[in-house]
KEGU-907629 format. One line per field, with one value per atom (N, C-alpha, C, O): atom name; x negated, y negated, z negated; residue in three letters. Coordinates in Angstrom, 1 decimal. Layout:
at	CA/...;
px	X/...;
py	Y/...;
pz	Z/...;
aa	ALA/...;
This chain:
at	N/CA/C/O/N/CA/C/O/N/CA/C/O/N/CA/C/O/N/CA/C/O/N/CA/C/O/N/CA/C/O/N/CA/C/O/N/CA/C/O/N/CA/C/O/N/CA/C/O/N/CA/C/O/N/CA/C/O/N/CA/C/O/N/CA/C/O/N/CA/C/O/N/CA/C/O/N/CA/C/O/N/CA/C/O/N/CA/C/O/N/CA/C/O/N/CA/C/O/N/CA/C/O/N/CA/C/O/N/CA/C/O/N/CA/C/O/N/CA/C/O/N/CA/C/O/N/CA/C/O/N/CA/C/O/N/CA/C/O/N/CA/C/O/N/CA/C/O/N/CA/C/O/N/CA/C/O/N/CA/C/O/N/CA/C/O/N/CA/C/O/N/CA/C/O/N/CA/C/O/N/CA/C/O/N/CA/C/O/N/CA/C/O/N/CA/C/O/N/CA/C/O/N/CA/C/O/N/CA/C/O/N/CA/C/O/N/CA/C/O/N/CA/C/O/N/CA/C/O/N/CA/C/O/N/CA/C/O/N/CA/C/O/N/CA/C/O/N/CA/C/O/N/CA/C/O/N/CA/C/O/N/CA/C/O/N/CA/C/O/N/CA/C/O/N/CA/C/O/N/CA/C/O/N/CA/C/O/N/CA/C/O/N/CA/C/O/N/CA/C/O/N/CA/C/O/N/CA/C/O/N/CA/C/O/N/CA/C/O/N/CA/C/O/N/CA/C/O/N/CA/C/O/N/CA/C/O/N/CA/C/O/N/CA/C/O/N/CA/C/O/N/CA/C/O/N/CA/C/O/N/CA/C/O/N/CA/C/O/N/CA/C/O/N/CA/C/O/N/CA/C/O/N/CA/C/O/N/CA/C/O/N/CA/C/O/N/CA/C/O/N/CA/C/O/N/CA/C/O/N/CA/C/O/N/CA/C/O/N/CA/C/O/N/CA/C/O/N/CA/C/O/N/CA/C/O/N/CA/C/O/N/CA/C/O/N/CA/C/O/N/CA/C/O/N/CA/C/O/N/CA/C/O/N/CA/C/O/N/CA/C/O/N/CA/C/O/N/CA/C/O/N/CA/C/O/N/CA/C/O/N/CA/C/O/N/CA/C/O/N/CA/C/O/N/CA/C/O/N/CA/C/O/N/CA/C/O/N/CA/C/O/N/CA/C/O/N/CA/C/O/N/CA/C/O/N/CA/C/O/N/CA/C/O/N/CA/C/O/N/CA/C/O/N/CA/C/O/N/CA/C/O/N/CA/C/O/N/CA/C/O/N/CA/C/O/N/CA/C/O/N/CA/C/O/N/CA/C/O/N/CA/C/O/N/CA/C/O/N/CA/C/O/N/CA/C/O/N/CA/C/O/N/CA/C/O/N/CA/C/O/N/CA/C/O/N/CA/C/O/N/CA/C/O/N/CA/C/O/N/CA/C/O/N/CA/C/O/N/CA/C/O/N/CA/C/O;
px	-105.5/-106.1/-105.4/-105.2/-105.0/-104.3/-105.3/-106.3/-105.1/-106.0/-105.2/-104.0/-105.8/-105.2/-105.4/-106.6/-104.4/-104.6/-104.7/-104.3/-105.4/-105.6/-104.2/-103.3/-104.2/-102.9/-102.5/-103.4/-101.3/-100.8/-101.1/-101.1/-101.4/-101.7/-100.4/-99.3/-100.7/-99.6/-99.1/-99.9/-97.8/-97.2/-97.6/-97.6/-97.9/-98.3/-97.1/-95.9/-97.4/-96.4/-96.0/-96.7/-94.9/-94.4/-95.4/-95.6/-96.1/-97.1/-98.3/-98.8/-98.7/-99.8/-99.5/-100.3/-98.3/-97.9/-97.9/-98.3/-97.4/-97.5/-98.9/-99.2/-99.7/-101.2/-101.8/-102.6/-101.5/-102.0/-101.5/-102.3/-100.3/-99.7/-100.5/-100.9/-100.7/-101.5/-102.9/-103.4/-103.5/-104.9/-104.9/-105.8/-103.9/-103.8/-103.6/-104.2/-102.7/-102.5/-103.8/-104.1/-104.4/-105.7/-106.7/-107.4/-106.8/-107.8/-107.3/-108.2/-106.1/-105.6/-105.7/-106.0/-105.4/-105.4/-106.7/-106.8/-107.7/-109.0/-108.9/-109.6/-108.0/-107.9/-109.0/-109.3/-109.6/-110.7/-110.3/-111.2/-109.1/-108.6/-107.3/-106.5/-107.1/-105.9/-104.7/-103.6/-105.0/-104.0/-103.5/-102.3/-104.4/-104.0/-103.1/-102.1/-103.5/-102.7/-101.3/-100.3/-101.2/-100.0/-99.1/-97.9/-99.7/-99.0/-98.3/-97.2/-99.1/-98.6/-97.5/-96.5/-97.7/-96.7/-95.4/-94.3/-95.5/-94.3/-93.5/-92.3/-94.2/-93.5/-93.0/-91.8/-93.7/-93.3/-92.1/-91.1/-92.2/-91.0/-89.8/-88.7/-89.9/-88.7/-88.1/-86.9/-89.0/-88.5/-87.8/-86.7/-88.4/-87.7/-86.4/-85.5/-86.3/-85.1/-84.0/-82.8/-84.3/-83.3/-82.8/-81.8/-83.5/-83.2/-82.5/-81.6/-82.8/-82.2/-80.9/-80.6/-80.0/-78.7/-78.5/-79.3/-77.4/-76.9/-77.8/-78.6/-77.6/-78.3/-79.8/-80.5/-80.2/-81.7/-82.3/-83.4/-81.7/-82.2/-82.3/-83.3/-81.2/-81.1/-82.2/-82.9/-82.3/-83.3/-84.7/-85.5/-85.0/-86.3/-86.7/-87.8/-85.7/-86.0/-86.2/-87.1/-85.5/-85.7/-87.1/-87.6/-87.7/-89.0/-90.2/-91.3/-90.0/-91.0/-91.3/-90.4/-92.5/-92.7/-91.8/-91.3/-91.4/-90.4/-90.6/-89.6/-91.8/-92.0/-91.8/-91.2/-92.2/-92.0/-90.5/-90.0/-89.8/-88.4/-87.6/-86.7/-88.0/-87.4/-87.5/-86.6/-88.7/-88.9/-88.0/-87.4/-87.9/-87.0/-85.6/-84.8/-85.1/-83.7/-83.3/-82.1/-84.3/-84.0/-83.4/-82.9/-83.4/-82.9/-81.6/-81.2/-80.8/-79.4/-79.6/-80.2/-79.2/-79.4/-78.6/-77.5/-79.2/-78.5/-77.5/-77.7/-76.5/-75.6/-76.1/-75.6/-77.2/-77.7/-79.3/-80.0/-79.7/-81.2/-82.0/-81.5/-83.2/-84.1/-84.8/-84.9/-85.2/-86.1/-87.4/-87.7/-88.3/-89.6/-90.4/-91.0/-90.4/-91.1/-90.4/-91.1/-89.1/-88.4/-88.7/-88.8/-88.8/-89.2/-90.6/-90.7/-91.5/-92.9/-92.8/-93.4/-92.2/-92.1/-91.4/-91.9/-90.3/-89.6/-90.5/-90.5/-91.2/-92.0/-93.2/-93.6/-93.7/-94.8/-94.3/-95.1/-93.1/-92.6/-92.4/-92.7/-91.9/-91.7/-93.0/-93.0/-94.0/-95.3/-96.3/-97.2/-96.1/-97.1/-98.3/-99.2/-98.3/-99.4/-99.1/-98.0/-100.2/-100.0/-99.3/-99.3/-98.7/-98.0/-99.0/-98.6/-100.2/-101.2/-101.5/-101.6/-101.7/-102.0/-100.8/-101.0/-99.6/-98.4/-98.2/-97.7/-98.5/-98.4/-99.3/-98.9/-100.5/-101.5/-101.0/-101.0/-100.5/-100.0/-98.8/-98.7/-97.9/-96.8/-97.2/-96.6/-98.1/-98.6/-99.3/-99.1/-100.1/-100.7/-99.7/-99.9/-98.7/-97.7/-96.8/-96.6/-96.2/-95.3/-95.9/-95.3/-97.2/-97.9/-98.0/-97.8/-98.3/-98.3/-96.9/-96.7/-95.9/-94.5/-94.1/-93.4/-94.5/-94.1/-94.7/-94.0/-95.9/-96.5/-95.9/-95.7/-95.4/-94.7/-93.3/-92.9/-92.6/-91.2/-91.1/-90.1/-92.0/-91.9/-91.4/-90.7/-91.7/-91.3/-89.8/-89.4/-89.1/-87.6/-86.9/-86.2/-87.2/-86.6/-87.1/-86.3/-88.4/-88.9/-88.2/-87.9/-88.0/-87.3/-85.9/-85.5/-85.2/-83.9/-83.9/-83.0/-84.9/-85.0/-85.2/-84.6/-86.2/-86.5/-85.3/-85.0/-84.5/-83.3/-82.2/-81.4/-82.2/-81.2/-81.5/-80.6/-82.8/-83.2/-83.3/-83.4/-83.3/-83.5/-84.9/-85.7/-85.1/-86.4/-87.6/-87.4/-88.7/-89.9/-90.5/-91.5/-89.9/-90.3/-91.2/-91.9/-91.2/-91.9/-93.4/-94.0/-94.0/-95.5/-95.9/-96.9/-95.2/-95.6/-95.5/-96.3/-94.6/-94.5/-95.5/-95.5/-96.3/-97.3/-96.8/-97.4/-95.7/-95.1/-95.2/-95.3/-95.0/-94.9/-93.6/-92.6/-93.6/-92.3/-91.8/-92.3/-90.7/-90.1/-89.0/-88.3/-88.8/-87.8/-86.4/-86.3/-85.4/-84.1/-83.4/-83.6/-82.6/-81.8/-80.8/-80.2/-80.6/-79.7/-78.3/-77.3;
py	-405.3/-404.1/-402.9/-402.7/-402.0/-400.8/-399.6/-399.6/-398.8/-397.6/-396.4/-396.3/-395.5/-394.3/-393.2/-393.0/-392.6/-391.4/-390.2/-390.1/-389.2/-387.9/-387.3/-387.4/-386.6/-385.9/-384.9/-384.2/-384.8/-383.7/-382.4/-382.2/-381.4/-380.1/-379.5/-379.7/-378.8/-378.2/-377.0/-376.2/-376.8/-375.6/-374.4/-374.5/-373.3/-372.1/-371.7/-371.7/-371.3/-370.9/-369.5/-368.8/-369.0/-367.7/-366.6/-365.7/-366.9/-365.9/-365.9/-364.8/-367.1/-367.1/-366.5/-365.8/-366.6/-366.0/-364.5/-363.8/-364.0/-362.5/-362.0/-361.0/-362.8/-362.4/-362.4/-361.5/-363.3/-363.3/-362.1/-361.5/-361.7/-360.5/-359.3/-358.4/-359.2/-358.1/-358.0/-356.9/-359.1/-359.1/-358.7/-358.0/-359.1/-358.6/-357.1/-356.4/-356.6/-355.1/-354.4/-353.4/-355.0/-354.4/-354.3/-353.3/-355.4/-355.4/-354.4/-353.6/-354.5/-353.6/-352.1/-351.3/-351.8/-350.4/-349.9/-348.8/-350.9/-350.5/-350.0/-349.0/-350.6/-350.1/-350.7/-351.9/-350.0/-350.5/-351.5/-352.3/-351.5/-352.4/-353.1/-352.6/-354.2/-355.0/-354.2/-354.2/-353.5/-352.7/-351.5/-351.2/-350.9/-349.9/-350.4/-349.8/-351.6/-352.2/-352.6/-352.4/-353.1/-353.4/-352.2/-352.2/-351.1/-349.8/-349.4/-349.0/-349.5/-349.0/-350.0/-349.5/-351.3/-352.3/-352.0/-352.0/-351.8/-351.5/-350.3/-350.4/-349.2/-348.0/-348.1/-347.7/-348.7/-348.8/-349.8/-349.5/-350.9/-351.8/-351.3/-351.6/-350.6/-350.0/-348.9/-348.9/-348.1/-347.1/-347.8/-347.4/-348.9/-349.6/-350.2/-350.2/-350.7/-351.2/-350.2/-350.6/-348.9/-347.9/-347.6/-346.9/-348.1/-347.8/-349.0/-348.7/-350.2/-351.4/-351.8/-351.7/-352.3/-352.9/-354.1/-354.5/-354.8/-355.9/-357.2/-357.4/-357.9/-359.2/-359.1/-359.9/-358.0/-357.8/-357.6/-358.1/-356.9/-356.8/-358.1/-358.4/-358.9/-360.2/-361.2/-361.9/-361.2/-362.0/-361.7/-362.5/-360.4/-359.9/-360.3/-360.9/-360.1/-360.5/-362.0/-362.5/-362.8/-364.3/-364.7/-365.7/-363.9/-364.3/-363.7/-364.3/-362.7/-362.2/-363.0/-363.8/-363.0/-363.6/-363.1/-361.9/-363.9/-363.6/-362.2/-361.4/-361.9/-360.6/-359.4/-358.4/-359.6/-358.5/-358.4/-357.3/-359.5/-359.5/-358.8/-358.1/-359.0/-358.4/-356.9/-356.1/-356.4/-355.0/-354.4/-353.3/-355.0/-354.6/-354.6/-353.6/-355.7/-355.8/-355.0/-354.9/-354.5/-353.7/-352.4/-351.7/-351.9/-350.6/-350.7/-351.6/-349.7/-349.5/-348.8/-347.7/-349.4/-348.7/-347.4/-347.3/-346.5/-345.2/-345.3/-346.2/-344.5/-344.6/-343.8/-343.9/-343.0/-342.2/-342.4/-341.7/-343.5/-343.7/-342.6/-341.8/-342.5/-341.4/-341.8/-343.0/-340.9/-341.2/-341.7/-341.6/-342.2/-342.7/-341.6/-341.8/-340.4/-339.3/-338.8/-338.5/-338.8/-338.5/-339.5/-339.2/-340.8/-341.9/-341.6/-341.7/-341.2/-340.9/-339.7/-339.7/-338.6/-337.4/-337.6/-337.2/-338.4/-338.7/-339.5/-339.3/-340.5/-341.3/-340.5/-340.7/-339.6/-338.7/-337.9/-337.7/-337.3/-336.5/-337.4/-336.9/-338.6/-339.4/-339.9/-340.0/-340.1/-340.6/-339.5/-339.7/-338.3/-337.2/-337.3/-336.6/-338.3/-338.4/-337.5/-337.0/-337.2/-336.4/-337.2/-338.4/-336.5/-337.2/-338.0/-339.1/-337.6/-338.4/-339.7/-340.7/-339.6/-340.8/-341.7/-342.9/-341.2/-342.0/-342.6/-343.8/-342.0/-342.6/-343.8/-344.8/-343.6/-344.7/-345.9/-347.0/-345.6/-346.6/-347.4/-348.6/-346.6/-347.2/-348.1/-349.3/-347.7/-348.6/-349.9/-350.9/-349.7/-350.9/-351.9/-353.1/-351.5/-352.4/-352.9/-354.1/-352.1/-352.5/-353.4/-354.2/-353.2/-354.0/-355.5/-356.4/-355.6/-356.9/-357.5/-358.7/-356.7/-357.2/-357.7/-358.7/-357.0/-357.4/-358.7/-359.5/-359.0/-360.3/-361.4/-362.5/-361.1/-362.1/-362.4/-363.5/-361.3/-361.4/-362.0/-362.7/-361.7/-362.2/-361.2/-360.2/-361.3/-360.3/-360.1/-359.0/-361.2/-361.1/-360.2/-359.3/-360.6/-359.8/-358.4/-357.5/-358.1/-356.8/-356.0/-354.8/-356.5/-355.9/-355.5/-354.4/-356.4/-356.0/-354.9/-354.1/-355.0/-354.0/-352.6/-351.6/-352.6/-351.3/-350.8/-349.6/-351.7/-351.3/-350.8/-350.0/-351.2/-350.8/-349.4/-348.6/-349.1/-347.9/-346.7/-347.0/-345.5/-344.3/-344.4/-345.2/-343.5/-343.4/-343.2/-342.6/-343.8/-343.5/-344.6/-344.4/-345.8/-346.9/-347.9/-348.7/-347.8/-348.8/-348.8/-349.8/-347.6/-347.5/-348.0/-348.8/-347.7/-348.2/-349.8/-350.4/-350.3/-351.8/-352.4/-353.6/-351.5/-352.0/-352.3/-353.1/-351.6/-351.8/-350.5/-349.4/-350.6/-349.4/-348.7/-349.4/-347.4/-346.7/-346.4/-345.6/-347.2/-347.0/-346.0/-346.0/-345.2/-344.2/-344.9/-345.9/-344.5/-345.0/-344.4/-343.2/-345.1/-344.6/-343.6/-343.8/-342.6/-341.5/-341.9/-341.1;
pz	-109.7/-109.1/-109.6/-110.8/-108.7/-109.0/-109.0/-108.2/-110.0/-110.0/-109.6/-109.9/-108.9/-108.5/-109.5/-110.0/-109.9/-110.8/-110.0/-108.8/-110.5/-109.8/-109.4/-110.2/-108.3/-108.0/-109.0/-109.6/-109.2/-110.1/-109.5/-108.3/-110.4/-109.9/-109.2/-109.6/-108.2/-107.4/-108.2/-108.8/-108.2/-108.8/-107.9/-106.7/-108.5/-107.7/-106.8/-107.2/-105.6/-104.6/-105.1/-105.9/-104.5/-104.9/-104.4/-105.1/-103.3/-102.8/-103.8/-104.0/-104.2/-105.1/-106.5/-107.0/-107.0/-108.2/-108.1/-109.0/-106.9/-106.7/-106.6/-107.1/-105.9/-105.8/-107.2/-107.4/-108.0/-109.4/-110.1/-110.9/-110.0/-110.6/-110.1/-110.9/-108.8/-108.2/-108.8/-109.1/-108.9/-109.5/-110.9/-111.4/-111.7/-113.1/-113.1/-113.9/-112.3/-112.3/-111.8/-112.3/-110.8/-110.3/-111.4/-111.6/-112.2/-113.3/-114.4/-114.8/-114.8/-115.9/-115.5/-116.4/-114.3/-113.9/-113.3/-113.0/-113.2/-112.7/-111.3/-110.9/-110.5/-109.1/-108.2/-108.4/-107.3/-106.6/-105.5/-105.1/-105.0/-104.0/-104.4/-105.2/-103.8/-103.9/-103.3/-103.8/-102.2/-101.6/-102.5/-102.5/-103.2/-104.1/-105.2/-105.6/-105.8/-106.8/-106.2/-106.9/-105.0/-104.4/-104.2/-104.4/-103.8/-103.6/-105.0/-105.0/-106.0/-107.4/-107.8/-108.3/-107.7/-108.1/-107.4/-108.0/-106.1/-105.3/-105.8/-106.0/-106.0/-106.5/-107.9/-108.2/-108.8/-110.2/-110.3/-111.0/-109.6/-109.7/-109.0/-109.5/-107.9/-107.3/-108.3/-108.4/-108.9/-109.8/-111.0/-111.5/-111.5/-112.6/-112.2/-113.0/-111.0/-110.4/-110.4/-110.4/-110.3/-110.4/-111.8/-112.0/-112.8/-114.2/-114.9/-115.7/-114.5/-115.2/-114.6/-113.4/-115.5/-115.1/-115.9/-116.8/-115.5/-116.3/-116.4/-115.5/-117.4/-117.6/-117.7/-117.2/-118.3/-118.4/-117.0/-116.8/-116.1/-114.7/-114.0/-113.4/-114.2/-113.5/-114.1/-113.4/-115.4/-116.1/-115.8/-115.6/-115.7/-115.4/-113.9/-113.7/-113.0/-111.6/-111.6/-110.8/-112.4/-112.3/-112.9/-112.5/-113.7/-114.3/-113.5/-113.6/-112.7/-111.9/-110.6/-110.2/-110.1/-108.8/-107.7/-107.8/-106.8/-105.8/-105.2/-105.1/-104.7/-104.0/-105.0/-104.6/-106.3/-107.3/-107.6/-107.7/-107.7/-108.0/-106.9/-107.1/-105.6/-104.5/-104.5/-104.2/-105.0/-105.1/-106.2/-105.9/-107.3/-108.4/-107.9/-108.2/-107.3/-106.9/-105.7/-105.4/-105.0/-103.8/-104.0/-103.1/-105.3/-105.6/-106.3/-107.0/-106.0/-106.7/-108.0/-108.0/-109.1/-110.4/-110.5/-110.0/-111.2/-111.4/-112.5/-113.4/-112.6/-113.7/-114.9/-116.0/-114.7/-115.8/-115.8/-115.2/-116.5/-116.6/-117.1/-118.0/-116.7/-117.1/-118.4/-118.7/-119.2/-120.3/-119.8/-118.6/-120.6/-120.2/-119.5/-118.5/-120.1/-119.5/-118.2/-117.2/-118.1/-116.9/-115.8/-114.6/-116.2/-115.3/-114.6/-113.4/-115.5/-115.0/-114.1/-113.0/-114.5/-113.7/-112.3/-111.3/-112.3/-111.1/-110.2/-109.0/-110.7/-109.9/-109.3/-108.2/-110.1/-109.7/-108.5/-107.5/-108.6/-107.5/-106.2/-105.1/-106.4/-105.2/-104.5/-103.3/-105.3/-104.8/-104.4/-103.7/-105.0/-104.8/-105.7/-105.5/-106.6/-107.6/-108.8/-109.0/-109.5/-110.7/-111.8/-111.8/-112.8/-113.8/-114.7/-115.1/-114.8/-115.6/-114.9/-115.5/-113.6/-112.8/-112.8/-112.9/-112.7/-112.6/-114.0/-114.0/-115.1/-116.4/-116.5/-117.0/-116.0/-116.0/-115.1/-115.6/-113.9/-113.0/-113.7/-113.6/-114.3/-114.9/-116.0/-116.1/-116.9/-117.9/-117.4/-118.0/-116.3/-115.8/-115.3/-115.5/-114.6/-114.0/-115.1/-115.2/-115.9/-116.9/-118.0/-118.6/-118.3/-119.2/-118.7/-119.5/-117.4/-116.8/-116.7/-117.0/-116.4/-116.3/-117.7/-117.8/-118.8/-120.1/-120.5/-121.1/-120.1/-120.4/-119.6/-120.1/-118.4/-117.6/-118.2/-118.3/-118.6/-119.0/-120.4/-120.7/-121.3/-122.6/-123.6/-123.2/-124.9/-125.9/-126.0/-126.1/-126.1/-126.3/-125.2/-125.5/-123.9/-122.8/-122.8/-122.6/-123.0/-123.0/-124.2/-124.0/-125.3/-126.4/-126.0/-126.3/-125.3/-124.9/-123.8/-123.8/-122.9/-121.9/-122.5/-122.1/-123.4/-124.1/-124.8/-124.9/-125.4/-126.2/-125.2/-125.6/-124.0/-123.0/-122.5/-122.2/-122.3/-121.7/-122.7/-123.9/-122.2/-123.1/-123.7/-123.3/-124.7/-125.3/-124.4/-123.3/-124.7/-124.0/-123.2/-122.5/-123.2/-122.3/-123.1/-122.5/-124.4/-125.2/-124.9/-124.6/-124.9/-124.7/-123.3/-123.2/-122.2/-120.9/-120.8/-120.1/-121.6/-121.7/-122.7/-122.9/-123.3/-124.2/-125.6/-126.3/-126.0/-127.3/-128.1/-127.5/-129.4/-130.2/-130.0/-129.8/-130.0/-129.9/-131.2/-132.0/-131.6/-132.9/-132.8/-131.8/-133.8/-133.9/-134.1/-134.8/-133.3/-133.4/-134.6/-134.9/-135.3/-136.4/-135.9/-134.9/-136.7/-136.3/-136.7/-136.4;
aa	MET/MET/MET/MET/THR/THR/THR/THR/THR/THR/THR/THR/LEU/LEU/LEU/LEU/SER/SER/SER/SER/PRO/PRO/PRO/PRO/PRO/PRO/PRO/PRO/ALA/ALA/ALA/ALA/PRO/PRO/PRO/PRO/LEU/LEU/LEU/LEU/ALA/ALA/ALA/ALA/PRO/PRO/PRO/PRO/THR/THR/THR/THR/ALA/ALA/ALA/ALA/ALA/ALA/ALA/ALA/ALA/ALA/ALA/ALA/ALA/ALA/ALA/ALA/PHE/PHE/PHE/PHE/ASP/ASP/ASP/ASP/GLN/GLN/GLN/GLN/MET/MET/MET/MET/LEU/LEU/LEU/LEU/GLU/GLU/GLU/GLU/LYS/LYS/LYS/LYS/VAL/VAL/VAL/VAL/ARG/ARG/ARG/ARG/TYR/TYR/TYR/TYR/GLU/GLU/GLU/GLU/GLY/GLY/GLY/GLY/ALA/ALA/ALA/ALA/TYR/TYR/TYR/TYR/PRO/PRO/PRO/PRO/THR/THR/THR/THR/ARG/ARG/ARG/ARG/GLN/GLN/GLN/GLN/GLN/GLN/GLN/GLN/ALA/ALA/ALA/ALA/GLN/GLN/GLN/GLN/HIS/HIS/HIS/HIS/VAL/VAL/VAL/VAL/VAL/VAL/VAL/VAL/ARG/ARG/ARG/ARG/HIS/HIS/HIS/HIS/VAL/VAL/VAL/VAL/LEU/LEU/LEU/LEU/GLN/GLN/GLN/GLN/ALA/ALA/ALA/ALA/LEU/LEU/LEU/LEU/GLY/GLY/GLY/GLY/ARG/ARG/ARG/ARG/GLN/GLN/GLN/GLN/LEU/LEU/LEU/LEU/THR/THR/THR/THR/GLY/GLY/GLY/GLY/ASP/ASP/ASP/ASP/GLU/GLU/GLU/GLU/ARG/ARG/ARG/ARG/VAL/VAL/VAL/VAL/GLU/GLU/GLU/GLU/LEU/LEU/LEU/LEU/ALA/ALA/ALA/ALA/ALA/ALA/ALA/ALA/ARG/ARG/ARG/ARG/LEU/LEU/LEU/LEU/PRO/PRO/PRO/PRO/HIS/HIS/HIS/HIS/ASP/ASP/ASP/ASP/ALA/ALA/ALA/ALA/ALA/ALA/ALA/ALA/ALA/ALA/ALA/ALA/LEU/LEU/LEU/LEU/LEU/LEU/LEU/LEU/ALA/ALA/ALA/ALA/SER/SER/SER/SER/GLN/GLN/GLN/GLN/ILE/ILE/ILE/ILE/PRO/PRO/PRO/PRO/THR/THR/THR/THR/SER/SER/SER/SER/ARG/ARG/ARG/ARG/PRO/PRO/PRO/PRO/LEU/LEU/LEU/LEU/THR/THR/THR/THR/GLY/GLY/GLY/GLY/TRP/TRP/TRP/TRP/GLY/GLY/GLY/GLY/PHE/PHE/PHE/PHE/VAL/VAL/VAL/VAL/LYS/LYS/LYS/LYS/ASN/ASN/ASN/ASN/LEU/LEU/LEU/LEU/ALA/ALA/ALA/ALA/GLU/GLU/GLU/GLU/ARG/ARG/ARG/ARG/THR/THR/THR/THR/GLY/GLY/GLY/GLY/ALA/ALA/ALA/ALA/SER/SER/SER/SER/PRO/PRO/PRO/PRO/ALA/ALA/ALA/ALA/THR/THR/THR/THR/THR/THR/THR/THR/ARG/ARG/ARG/ARG/TRP/TRP/TRP/TRP/ASP/ASP/ASP/ASP/THR/THR/THR/THR/GLY/GLY/GLY/GLY/ALA/ALA/ALA/ALA/VAL/VAL/VAL/VAL/LEU/LEU/LEU/LEU/GLY/GLY/GLY/GLY/VAL/VAL/VAL/VAL/VAL/VAL/VAL/VAL/ALA/ALA/ALA/ALA/ARG/ARG/ARG/ARG/ILE/ILE/ILE/ILE/ALA/ALA/ALA/ALA/GLY/GLY/GLY/GLY/ASP/ASP/ASP/ASP/ASP/ASP/ASP/ASP/LEU/LEU/LEU/LEU/ILE/ILE/ILE/ILE/ALA/ALA/ALA/ALA/ARG/ARG/ARG/ARG/ILE/ILE/ILE/ILE/ILE/ILE/ILE/ILE/GLY/GLY/GLY/GLY/GLN/GLN/GLN/GLN/LEU/LEU/LEU/LEU/PRO/PRO/PRO/PRO/ASP/ASP/ASP/ASP/GLY/GLY/GLY/GLY/TYR/TYR/TYR/TYR/ALA/ALA/ALA/ALA/LEU/LEU/LEU/LEU/PRO/PRO/PRO/PRO/PHE/PHE/PHE/PHE/GLY/GLY/GLY/GLY/ARG/ARG/ARG/ARG/ALA/ALA/ALA/ALA/GLN/GLN/GLN/GLN/LEU/LEU/LEU/LEU/ALA/ALA/ALA/ALA/ARG/ARG/ARG/ARG/ALA/ALA/ALA/ALA/ALA/ALA/ALA/ALA;
C-alpha cells in the first residue's frame, strides 16, 4: 500500500512576493490603503535606483521581488549621489510631499528593503552612498573616520 504525502508548499510567485512587500510597507508606514503604500514604494525605489551603482545595485535588485527590482532598475544612476537629506529633499520636490512626510515614507520603504536584502548587503550599500542613509535603512549612523 502506498501512502500519499502532502503536496510540497508552493513557492511564492513574484506577484505574491511583491504583494507581501507592499503589505509590510503599508503596516510599517501606517498607510490606510495598499494603493498609497504602492505609490510610496514606487517613488522611493525609483529614487534609490538613481543613487545606487555597481554590484550593490545588481545584488539588491536580485533580492527584491521582481516588480520592486524593476522599479529600482528602471532608473539611470546619477554620477553624483545625493546625501541622505538631499535624497529626501529631492524626492519631496518630485512628489510634492513635505520633507517630513517624505522622510517617513523613505524610512518605511527602506526599512522593509533592508530586511529583504540582509545586513551585509545593506552595510555595503550604506558604505557606497554619501552620509545620511543609515537611519532610513534602520541602522545607526556611525561617523566616518576623517
